[in-house]
Steps between C-alpha positions, in 0.01 A plus 500: 500500500512849646415650159202269460366574848557873452296494179224305676486738796503803269194345335337466840569870555326579171197289592457677835571842351802571717802661340800268492853625561694601189661223296856614571457451876638189670258218417629269771370729777166533320462122472611432859242747634225335297607152611495621862148633455390170345661299782330718761160452335546123483609484865207719604258278307641184656484652849146622442375162381671331795372736773156584361331182631639567847367856500149441369409148604624504856232385743 
C-alpha cells in the first residue's frame, strides 16, 4: 500500500511541478507527510463549511 501511495503522490508532485524526493529515500515518511497534508485540508474544509454560515449570515 505504501508503494502504491508513494507512486500516486510522486505523480501529484509531477503535476504540480514540484521536485519529489529521490526514489531511494524512505517512502513511508513521504506518504505520511502527504496523508497529513490531505487530512489537514479535509479538516479545514469541514471546519470552513461548518463555521461559514455563522460568520456571514449572523444578524
